[in-house]
C-alpha positions in Angstrom: 0.0 0.0 0.0 1.2 3.5 -0.8 1.7 5.8 2.1 1.3 9.5 1.2 2.6 11.8 4.0 0.0 14.5 4.6 1.9 17.0 6.8 3.0 19.6 4.3 -0.4 21.1 4.0 -1.0 24.8 4.1 -4.2 24.4 6.2 -1.8 23.6 9.1 -0.7 26.8 10.7 3.0 26.0 11.1 3.2 25.0 7.4 1.3 28.1 6.3 3.7 30.2 8.2 6.7 28.4 6.7 5.4 28.8 3.2 4.7 32.5 3.7 8.2 33.0 5.0 9.7 30.7 2.4 11.2 28.7 5.2 12.8 25.9 3.1 14.5 24.2 6.0 11.3 23.6 7.9 9.5 22.2 4.9 12.5 20.0 4.1 12.6 18.7 7.7 8.9 17.8 7.5 9.4 16.0 4.2 12.4 14.0 5.4 10.8 13.1 8.7 7.8 11.6 6.9 10.0 9.7 4.5 12.0 8.3 7.5 8.6 7.3 9.0 7.7 5.3 5.9 6.1 7.7 3.4 6.3 6.6 -0.2 5.1 10.0 -1.5 5.1 13.4 0.1 2.0 15.5 -0.3 2.4 19.2 -1.0 -0.4 21.6 -0.7 -0.5 25.4 -1.1 -4.3 25.8 -1.4 -4.6 28.2 1.5 -2.8 30.8 -0.6 -5.5 31.1 -3.3 -4.0 33.9 -5.4 -0.4 32.5 -5.1 -1.1 28.8 -5.3 0.6 28.0 -8.6 3.8 29.9 -7.7 3.9 28.4 -4.2 3.3 24.9 -5.4 6.3 25.2 -7.7 8.3 26.4 -4.8 7.2 23.5 -2.6 8.1 21.0 -5.3 11.5 22.4 -5.8 12.2 22.8 -2.1 11.2 19.2 -1.2 13.0 17.6 -4.2 16.2 19.4 -3.2 16.5 16.9 -0.4 14.8 13.7 -1.6 14.2 11.8 -4.8 10.9 10.5 -3.5 7.9 11.4 -5.7 5.4 14.0 -4.6 1.7 14.2 -4.6 0.5 17.6 -5.8 -2.6 18.4 -3.8 -4.6 21.0 -5.7 -8.0 21.5 -7.3 -6.4 24.2 -9.5 -5.2 22.9 -12.9 -3.0 26.0 -13.1 -1.3 25.0 -9.9 -0.8 21.5 -11.2 1.5 23.1 -13.8 4.1 22.5 -11.0 4.4 19.2 -12.8 6.9 21.0 -15.1 9.5 21.2 -12.3 8.7 17.8 -10.7 11.5 15.2 -11.1 10.2 11.8 -11.8 6.6 10.6 -11.8 4.2 12.6 -9.7 0.7 12.0 -8.4 -1.9 14.7 -8.8 -4.7 15.0 -6.4 -7.2 15.6 -7.9 -9.7 15.6 -10.7 -13.4 14.6 -10.5 -16.4 13.6 -12.6 -17.3 17.3 -12.9 -17.0 18.1 -16.6 -14.9 21.4 -16.4 -12.5 20.0 -13.8 -12.0 16.7 -15.6 -11.3 18.5 -18.9 -8.8 20.9 -17.2 -6.7 18.1 -15.6 -6.8 15.5 -18.4 -4.3 17.2 -20.7 -1.8 17.6 -17.8 -2.1 13.9 -16.9 -1.5 12.9 -20.5 1.4 15.4 -21.1 3.4 14.5 -18.0 2.5 10.9 -17.5 1.6 11.3 -13.9 -0.7 9.3 -11.7 -4.1 10.9 -11.1 -6.5 10.8 -8.1 -10.1 11.0 -9.2 -12.8 11.8 -6.7 -16.3 10.3 -6.7 -18.2 13.5 -7.3 -19.8 14.8 -10.5 -21.9 17.8 -11.5 -24.8 16.4 -9.4 -22.7 16.3 -6.3 -21.5 13.3 -4.1 -23.9 10.4 -4.0 -24.9 9.4 -0.5 -24.4 5.7 -1.0 -21.8 3.3 -2.3 -23.6 2.3 -5.5 -23.8 5.9 -6.6 -20.1 6.5 -5.9 -19.2 3.3 -7.7 -21.1 4.5 -10.7 -19.1 7.7 -10.9 -15.9 5.6 -10.4 -16.8 3.4 -13.3 -17.4 6.4 -15.6 -14.1 8.0 -14.5 -12.1 4.8 -15.0 -13.7 4.1 -18.4 -13.1 7.7 -19.6 -9.5 7.9 -18.3 -8.5 4.5 -19.8 -10.1 5.4 -23.1 -7.8 8.4 -23.1 -4.8 6.1 -22.7 -4.2 6.5 -19.0 -3.0 3.1 -17.5 -5.3 1.6 -14.9 -2.3 1.4 -12.5 -2.0 5.2 -12.7 -5.6 5.9 -11.6 -6.5 6.2 -7.9 -10.2 6.5 -7.1 -11.1 8.4 -3.9 -14.6 7.4 -2.7 -14.7 10.5 -0.6 -14.6 9.9 3.2 -17.0 12.1 5.1 -16.8 12.8 8.8 -18.5 10.2 11.0 -19.7 13.1 13.3 -21.8 14.4 10.4 -22.8 11.2 8.6 -23.3 8.1 10.8 -22.6 5.6 7.9 -19.8 7.6 6.3 -17.2 4.9 7.0 -19.4 2.1 5.8 -20.2 3.9 2.6 -16.6 4.5 1.8 -15.5 1.0 2.7 -18.3 -0.5 0.5 -17.3 1.7 -2.4 -13.6 0.7 -2.0 -14.6 -3.0 -2.0 -16.7 -2.5 -5.1 -13.9 -0.8 -7.0 -11.4 -3.4 -6.0 -13.7 -6.1 -7.2 -14.7 -4.6 -10.5 -11.3 -2.9 -11.3 -8.5 -4.8 -9.6 -5.8 -3.0 -11.5 -7.1 0.5 -10.4 -6.0 2.0 -7.1 -8.2 3.3 -4.4 -7.2 6.1 -2.0 -8.6 8.0 1.0 -7.7 11.0 2.9 -7.7 9.1 6.1 -8.2 11.8 8.8 -11.5 13.0 7.2 -13.2 10.1 8.9 -12.5 11.5 12.4 -12.9 15.2 11.8 -14.7 17.0 14.7 -14.5 14.0 17.0 -12.2 13.3 20.0 -9.6 10.5 20.0 -9.1 11.0 16.3 -6.0 8.9 16.0 -7.8 5.7 17.3 -10.6 6.2 14.7 -8.1 6.8 11.9 -6.1 3.7 12.7 -9.1 1.3 12.8 -10.6 2.8 9.7 -7.3 2.3 7.9 -7.2 -1.4 8.8 -10.9 -2.0 7.8 -10.4 -0.2 4.5 -7.2 -2.1 3.8 -9.1 -5.4 4.3 -11.5 -4.2 1.6 -8.9 -3.4 -1.0 -7.5 0.0 -0.2 -4.3 0.6 -2.1 -3.2 4.1 -0.9 -3.8 6.5 1.9 -3.0 10.1 2.7 -2.1 10.1 6.4 0.4 11.1 9.0 3.3 8.6 9.0 4.5 10.1 12.2 1.7 8.2 14.0 3.9 5.2 15.0 1.0 3.1 16.3 -0.8 3.5 13.0 2.3 2.5 11.1 2.7 -0.5 13.4 -1.0 -1.5 12.9 -0.5 -1.3 9.2 2.4 -3.7 9.2 0.4 -6.2 11.3 -2.7 -5.8 9.1 -0.7 -6.5 6.0 0.7 -9.6 7.5 -2.8 -10.9 8.5 -4.1 -10.1 5.0 -1.4 -12.0 3.2 0.4 -9.0 1.9 3.6 -9.7 3.6 5.3 -12.9 2.4 6.4 -15.1 5.2 5.8 -12.1 7.5 9.2 -10.7 6.6 8.2 -7.1 7.1 6.4 -8.0 10.3 9.6 -9.6 11.7 11.8 -6.7 10.6 9.5 -4.3 12.3 9.4 -6.4 15.5 13.2 -6.6 15.6 13.4 -2.8 15.1 11.2 -2.3 18.1 8.4 -0.7 16.2 5.7 -2.6 18.2 7.1 -1.4 21.6 4.7 1.5 21.9 
C-alpha cells in the first residue's frame, strides 16, 4: 500500500507560516521526517494561498525535491497550480480531478502530457452520491473515460470520498463498501482515501483513523494520505498487511518487530 505523507499542507498553521516565510529548512525537515517514518510519497499543498497557489506549489516541489528523490503528490483543485508538474523530477501523483466536466477537462491534458498518476474523486456535476452504488457508478465512468484516453489503470486512484462520522453516521461504511466494489470490478485500479477525514470534529481522532485504515485495507484500499509520524498507526499497518497475506512469510512484520516498532 502506498503511504502519502500529509503533513506539508497549508491548512496547518506551522506549514502556512513556513510557506509564507519561504522557510525551506522547515519544509525539508517535514518531508524527510515523513520519509523516514515510511512515506512513499510526500503530499504538498499550497491551497490556502488562493492567489499565489501556482507559484507556491512550484516552490514547494523544488524545495522538497532538493533533499529527496521520492515522488510528490501535488494536492490541488487548481489545474494552473498543477503546472508545477513542469518542475517535478520523476513521476508525480496529482490530487485531484473529479467527474465534474470542467475540472475533468482541465486536468486530463496535464495527466497525458506529464504521464503522472491521477487521483479522481467520486463526485460529479450532481454532487457526491450518499451511497456506495452511486459512488461506484461515478468511479466506473471516470475509469472508463481515463483509460479510453490512454491512462493506464495502475496510474488511476479513485477516492470514494470519506466524510466525517460526526456528520454522517454511515460515512465509514459507505466509503468501505465503495472501496470494495472498485477493488472487485477494477482490480488494476488503485483506491485512495484522505484518512483523517473520517474523524474530523471528533475526540480521540488517532484511534478512529487507525481502525478505519485497517478496515479499508481489508476491503482493497491501495493508498492513503495520512500522518506517517503516528507510530502506532504504522505498526498497525504492518500487522494488518501480515494478516491479509500482503507480507510474504511475515518478513516485514519480523523486521518491524526486531526494530522495536511494536514497543509503543
